[in-house]
C-alpha positions as CSV (number, residue, x, y, z in Angstrom):
1,M,49.0,112.4,137.1
2,C,46.0,113.2,134.9
3,E,44.6,116.7,134.3
4,L,41.0,118.0,134.4
5,F,39.2,120.8,132.7
6,A,35.6,121.9,133.0
7,L,33.3,124.7,131.9
8,N,30.0,125.7,133.4
9,S,28.1,128.5,131.7
10,R,25.0,130.6,132.1
11,L,24.4,130.4,128.3
12,A,25.6,127.7,125.9
13,A,29.3,128.5,125.3
14,A,32.2,127.0,123.3
15,A,35.4,126.1,125.1
16,H,37.5,125.4,121.9
17,F,40.1,128.0,122.8
18,S,40.7,126.5,126.3
19,L,40.4,122.9,124.9
20,S,43.2,123.6,122.5
21,G,45.6,124.7,125.3
22,F,44.4,121.8,127.5
23,A,45.0,119.2,124.7
24,A,48.6,120.5,124.3
25,R,49.3,119.0,127.8
26,G,48.5,115.6,126.4
27,G,52.0,115.0,125.0
28,R,53.3,118.3,123.9
29,T,53.8,120.5,127.0
30,A,53.2,117.7,129.5
31,D,53.4,113.9,129.5
32,H,49.7,112.9,129.8
33,V,49.8,110.6,126.9
34,D,47.5,107.7,127.8
35,G,44.3,109.0,126.3
36,W,41.9,111.9,126.5
37,G,38.2,112.6,126.5
38,V,35.6,115.3,126.5
39,A,31.9,115.5,127.3
40,F,29.5,118.1,126.1
41,H,26.3,118.5,128.1
42,A,23.7,120.7,126.4
43,G,20.2,120.5,128.0
44,E,19.0,116.9,127.8
45,H,21.7,116.0,125.3
46,C,25.0,114.6,126.4
47,E,27.9,113.6,124.1
48,V,31.0,111.8,125.3
49,I,34.1,111.4,123.1
50,V,37.2,109.4,124.2
51,E,40.4,108.2,122.5
52,D,43.2,106.1,123.8
53,Q,46.0,108.1,122.2
54,P,47.8,111.4,123.2
55,A,45.6,114.4,122.8
56,A,48.4,116.5,121.3
57,E,48.7,114.0,118.4
58,S,45.0,113.5,117.9
59,A,43.2,114.9,114.8
60,L,39.9,114.6,116.7
61,A,41.2,116.5,119.7
62,S,42.6,119.1,117.3
63,H,39.2,119.4,115.7
64,Y,37.5,120.2,119.0
65,G,40.2,122.7,119.7
66,R,39.4,124.6,116.5
67,H,35.6,124.2,116.1
68,P,33.1,125.4,118.7
69,V,30.7,122.9,120.3
70,P,28.3,125.1,122.4
71,A,27.3,123.5,125.7
72,R,26.4,124.7,129.2
73,N,28.6,122.1,130.8
74,I,31.8,120.7,129.4
75,V,34.2,118.2,131.1
76,A,37.6,117.2,129.6
77,H,40.4,114.9,130.8
78,I,43.9,114.0,129.7
79,R,45.2,110.7,131.1
80,K,48.5,109.7,132.6
81,A,47.8,106.1,133.6
82,T,48.3,104.9,137.2
83,Q,45.8,102.0,137.3
84,G,44.5,100.3,134.2
85,V,46.1,99.8,130.8
86,R,45.9,102.3,127.9
87,A,42.5,101.5,126.5
88,L,39.3,103.2,125.5
89,E,37.4,101.7,128.4
90,N,39.8,103.3,130.8
91,C,39.6,106.8,129.3
92,H,37.6,109.6,131.1
93,P,35.1,111.1,131.2
94,F,32.9,108.2,132.3
95,R,29.1,108.2,131.9
96,R,26.2,106.6,133.7
97,D,22.5,107.2,133.8
98,W,20.5,107.7,137.0
99,A,17.2,109.5,137.9
100,G,16.5,110.4,134.3
101,R,19.8,112.2,133.8
102,S,23.2,111.4,132.2
103,W,26.0,111.8,134.7
104,V,29.6,112.4,133.6
105,F,32.6,112.0,135.9
106,A,36.4,112.6,135.5
107,H,39.1,112.0,138.1
108,N,42.7,113.1,138.7
109,G,44.6,111.2,141.2
110,D,45.4,107.7,142.4
111,L,43.4,105.7,145.0
112,Q,45.2,102.9,146.8
113,D,43.4,99.8,148.1
114,F,40.0,101.1,147.0
115,H,37.8,98.1,146.2
116,P,34.3,99.0,147.4
117,D,31.4,96.6,147.4
118,L,29.4,97.1,144.2
119,D,25.9,95.6,144.0
120,G,25.8,95.5,140.2
121,S,23.6,98.5,139.6
122,F,26.6,100.4,138.3
123,T,29.5,98.3,137.0
124,P,32.9,99.4,135.8
125,A,33.7,98.6,132.2
126,G,37.5,99.1,132.7
127,Q,40.1,98.6,135.4
128,T,40.6,102.1,136.8
129,D,40.2,103.2,140.4
130,S,38.4,106.2,139.0
131,E,35.6,104.3,137.4
132,R,35.2,102.2,140.5
133,A,34.8,105.3,142.6
134,F,32.3,106.7,140.1
135,C,30.2,103.6,140.2
136,W,30.3,103.5,144.0
137,L,29.2,107.1,144.2
138,M,26.3,106.5,141.8
139,Q,25.3,103.4,143.7
140,R,25.1,105.3,147.0
141,L,23.1,108.1,145.4
142,Q,20.6,105.5,144.1
143,Q,20.5,103.8,147.5
144,R,19.9,107.2,149.2
145,F,17.4,108.8,146.8
146,G,16.0,106.0,144.7
147,H,14.8,107.5,141.5
148,R,14.2,110.9,143.0
149,L,16.4,113.6,141.5
150,P,17.5,116.0,144.3
151,D,18.4,119.6,143.8
152,W,22.1,120.2,143.6
153,P,22.6,121.8,147.1
154,E,21.1,118.7,148.7
155,L,23.0,116.5,146.3
156,A,26.4,118.2,147.1
157,A,25.8,118.1,150.9
158,T,25.1,114.4,150.6
159,L,28.1,113.7,148.4
160,A,30.7,115.8,150.3
161,P,31.3,113.3,153.2
162,W,31.4,110.4,150.7
163,L,34.1,112.3,148.7
164,H,36.2,112.8,151.8
165,E,35.8,109.1,152.6
166,V,37.1,108.1,149.2
167,A,40.0,110.7,149.4
168,E,41.3,108.8,152.5
169,H,42.6,106.3,149.9
170,G,44.7,108.9,148.0
171,R,44.4,111.8,145.6
172,F,40.8,112.4,144.6
173,N,40.3,115.5,142.5
174,L,37.2,115.2,140.4
175,L,34.5,116.7,138.3
176,L,30.8,115.5,138.2
177,T,27.9,116.9,136.2
178,D,24.4,115.9,135.1
179,G,24.0,118.9,132.8
180,R,22.2,121.0,135.4
181,A,25.3,122.0,137.3
182,M,29.0,121.1,137.8
183,L,30.5,119.7,141.0
184,A,34.3,120.0,141.6
185,H,36.2,118.4,144.5
186,A,39.8,119.0,145.3
187,S,41.8,116.7,147.6
188,T,45.1,118.1,146.4
189,R,45.2,120.4,143.5
190,L,42.5,122.2,141.5
191,H,41.8,125.8,140.3
192,W,38.8,127.8,139.2
193,L,38.1,131.0,137.4
194,R,34.9,133.0,136.7
195,R,34.6,135.0,133.5
196,Q,32.0,137.7,132.9
197,A,31.7,141.1,131.2
198,P,33.8,143.1,130.6
199,F,35.7,140.4,128.7
200,R,39.2,141.0,127.5
201,Q,42.1,139.4,125.7
202,V,43.7,136.4,127.3
203,Q,46.7,134.2,126.4
204,L,47.1,130.5,126.9
205,R,50.0,129.2,129.0
206,D,50.3,126.3,126.6
207,G,51.1,127.2,123.0
208,G,51.0,131.0,123.5
209,L,47.8,131.6,121.6
210,S,45.8,134.7,122.5
211,L,42.1,135.6,122.0
212,D,39.9,138.6,122.6
213,L,37.1,137.1,124.6
214,A,34.9,140.1,123.9
215,L,34.6,138.9,120.3
216,L,32.9,135.7,121.4
217,N,30.9,136.8,124.4
218,G,28.2,139.3,125.2
219,P,27.1,141.2,128.3
220,R,24.9,138.3,129.6
221,D,27.5,135.7,129.3
222,R,29.0,134.3,132.5
223,M,31.0,131.2,133.0
224,T,33.2,129.3,135.4
225,L,36.3,127.3,134.3
226,V,37.9,124.6,136.4
227,A,41.3,123.2,135.7
228,T,44.0,121.2,137.5
229,E,46.5,123.9,136.5
230,P,45.6,127.5,135.3
231,L,45.2,127.6,131.5
232,T,45.9,131.2,130.9
233,H,48.2,134.1,131.9
234,D,46.9,137.2,133.7
235,E,43.6,135.8,134.9
236,D,42.5,135.5,138.5
237,W,42.6,131.7,138.9
238,Q,41.7,130.6,142.5
239,A,43.1,127.5,144.1
240,F,40.7,125.1,145.9
241,R,41.5,124.4,149.5
242,P,42.2,120.7,150.3
243,G,38.9,118.9,150.7
244,E,36.8,121.8,149.3
245,V,33.7,121.0,147.3
246,R,32.1,123.6,145.0
247,V,29.1,123.4,142.7
248,F,28.7,125.8,139.8
249,A,25.4,126.6,138.0
250,Q,24.6,129.3,135.5
251,G,28.3,130.2,135.6
252,D,28.3,131.0,139.3
253,C,29.1,129.2,142.5
254,V,25.9,128.0,144.2
255,F,27.4,125.6,146.8
256,M,30.7,125.6,148.7
257,S,31.8,123.3,151.5
258,E,34.5,124.0,154.0
259,G,37.8,122.6,152.9
260,I,39.3,119.9,155.1
261,R,42.8,118.6,155.1
262,T,42.7,114.9,154.0
263,P,45.6,112.5,154.7
264,A,46.5,112.7,150.9
265,A,47.0,116.5,151.1
266,A,48.8,116.5,154.5
């Protein structure tokens, strides 16, 4: 299956250390070789980069693992294809615009027999179940709110039952952000970690690199990381419950739903 990574930060932060370990899973320490992508959301600016080659062999992915790109919300994905060929249009994260914001979505899982009715307001460019689910969610948000941008607690409470509905078709672990906050939903497997002062030295599980986080962060820095599998040793990664939805803003959790056991996680 694919793997997910996200960062939500109080201040603009660079995730190049984490991204370097994450990229190693794209063909070096794991077999997610069907493409990769990363989105940087800094204020009103959103940049999405995708490639349809293994991240571990990509000079571009290596660049982002070495050079910081500060942002308050970062979403990354390494792909192991289940539906859709290896192609740029099938690589996550996907991006759509609604209510004056750029929305970024990435999915880990496999949805069977999921072919929702789409009215053309949001149309998939590729063949993946993931992009179909994203377009359907955006369509429903537009139908519910029109062009009004709701606050994230209202948005998350609206989305949660829809996410559970999609998860009835299979594994539906996902990340969604519009640059204001980061939503994460786990139907089977996802972990999160909050970092704040005092920062200390950490070591990546993939590649063995270590870094003293105190050299990069100050006392006001606070961030939450989300990943399919924990990225570092000796940090307090917390597992999501099946069906749990969390929203992170300013590096802290601002919304949490009760986890429910979906058929895919039973």
